[in-house]
C-alpha positions as CSV (number, residue, x, y, z in Angstrom):
1,M,-29.4,-10.7,39.1
2,K,-26.0,-11.7,39.7
3,K,-24.8,-12.8,42.9
4,Q,-23.1,-10.3,44.9
5,A,-21.1,-10.2,47.2
6,G,-19.8,-7.4,49.7
7,L,-17.4,-8.4,53.2
8,W,-16.3,-6.9,55.7
9,I,-12.8,-8.2,57.3
10,D,-10.2,-7.5,59.0
11,H,-8.4,-11.2,60.7
12,R,-10.6,-11.8,63.6
13,K,-13.4,-12.7,61.5
14,A,-15.3,-12.2,58.2
15,V,-19.2,-11.2,57.5
16,I,-20.3,-11.8,54.8
17,V,-23.4,-10.6,52.8
18,I,-24.7,-12.5,49.2
19,I,-27.2,-11.0,47.4
20,S,-28.9,-13.2,44.7
21,E,-32.3,-13.9,42.7
22,T,-33.4,-16.1,46.2
23,G,-32.2,-12.9,48.2
24,E,-29.9,-12.4,51.0
25,E,-27.8,-14.3,52.9
26,I,-25.7,-13.8,55.8
27,K,-22.3,-15.5,56.9
28,E,-19.8,-14.6,59.3
29,I,-16.3,-16.6,59.4
30,T,-14.0,-16.0,63.1
31,S,-10.4,-16.8,62.5
32,N,-9.9,-17.7,66.2
33,M,-6.5,-15.5,65.9
34,Q,-5.6,-12.2,67.7
35,K,-3.7,-9.9,64.8
36,H,-0.5,-10.0,67.6
37,V,-0.7,-13.5,68.4
38,R,1.6,-14.5,70.8
39,F,2.2,-19.2,69.8
40,T,3.1,-21.0,73.2
41,G,6.5,-22.7,73.0
42,G,9.7,-20.7,74.2
43,T,12.9,-22.8,72.5
44,A,13.8,-21.7,69.0
45,S,14.1,-24.7,66.5
46,Q,16.3,-25.7,63.8
47,D,14.4,-24.6,61.2
48,G,14.4,-20.9,62.1
49,S,13.8,-18.2,65.4
50,T,10.4,-18.9,67.6
51,E,9.8,-15.6,65.9
52,D,9.7,-16.7,62.8
53,V,8.2,-20.4,63.7
54,R,5.6,-18.5,65.3
55,D,4.7,-15.7,61.7
56,R,4.9,-18.8,60.3
57,Q,2.1,-20.5,62.1
58,F,0.0,-17.2,62.2
59,G,0.3,-17.1,58.0
60,N,-0.9,-20.9,58.1
61,H,-3.6,-20.1,60.6
62,L,-4.1,-17.1,58.0
63,N,-4.2,-19.1,54.7
64,N,-6.8,-21.6,56.8
65,F,-9.2,-18.2,57.0
66,Y,-8.9,-16.8,53.3
67,D,-9.0,-20.1,52.5
68,Q,-12.7,-20.2,54.1
69,V,-13.7,-16.9,52.6
70,V,-12.3,-17.4,49.3
71,A,-14.7,-20.9,49.3
72,V,-17.9,-18.3,49.9
73,L,-16.8,-16.2,47.0
74,R,-16.6,-18.0,45.1
75,G,-19.7,-18.5,43.5
76,A,-20.5,-14.2,43.5
77,D,-20.4,-12.1,40.3
78,T,-19.0,-9.3,41.7
79,I,-17.1,-8.7,45.1
80,Q,-16.9,-5.9,46.9
81,I,-14.0,-6.1,50.0
82,F,-14.3,-3.3,52.5
83,G,-12.6,-3.5,56.2
84,P,-9.8,-1.7,58.5
85,G,-6.0,-3.0,58.0
86,E,-4.1,-4.9,56.2
87,A,-6.3,-7.9,55.7
88,K,-8.8,-6.8,52.8
89,G,-5.5,-6.3,50.9
90,E,-4.6,-9.7,52.3
91,L,-7.6,-11.1,50.9
92,E,-7.7,-9.3,47.8
93,K,-4.3,-10.4,46.7
94,R,-5.9,-13.6,47.3
95,L,-8.2,-13.8,45.1
96,E,-6.1,-12.7,42.1
97,H,-4.3,-15.2,42.3
98,D,-6.8,-17.0,42.2
99,G,-8.4,-15.5,39.3
100,V,-11.2,-13.9,40.0
101,K,-9.6,-10.6,40.5
102,E,-12.2,-9.1,37.8
103,R,-15.0,-9.3,40.0
104,I,-13.6,-6.9,42.5
105,L,-16.2,-3.7,41.7
106,V,-13.9,-1.9,45.2
107,V,-12.1,-2.8,47.9
108,E,-12.1,0.5,50.4
109,T,-10.9,1.0,54.0
110,V,-14.2,1.5,56.1
111,D,-13.9,0.7,59.8
112,K,-16.5,-1.7,61.8
113,M,-19.5,-1.9,59.9
114,T,-22.8,-3.2,61.0
115,D,-24.7,-6.7,58.3
116,R,-27.6,-3.8,57.0
117,Q,-24.3,-1.3,55.8
118,I,-22.2,-3.7,54.1
119,A,-25.8,-5.0,52.3
120,A,-26.5,-1.9,51.7
121,K,-23.0,-1.0,50.4
122,V,-23.4,-4.1,47.9
123,R,-27.0,-3.0,46.5
124,G,-25.0,0.4,46.1
125,H,-27.6,2.0,48.3
126,I,-24.3,3.9,50.4
127,P,-25.9,5.0,53.4
128,H,-24.9,8.2,54.7
């Protein structure tokens, strides 16, 4: 049996379900960040405005979050990505950059999902 991975992701957390011959494993990775982040430090720095600095800090934090998610997905033969907003597309681009685009089966817009719903989708049994 191939190692199949499916995940539901937004900018706050990723719930990853991995199914293999040894069973099912569920991992949750949190970014510890809200979508509209407000870093403190109200003065502009030499290299840009306060907003630019905030955007860079947010981007750096997200990159660390995506690094953690990609590390879990690295051994998967197939990957399915679900989520409500921008994070799923950002992760897809990240996986393309890492050379695993061919393993992505689907990227689908889905609101909230339970761990069991994610696992069912990964197995191909989509609940109605």
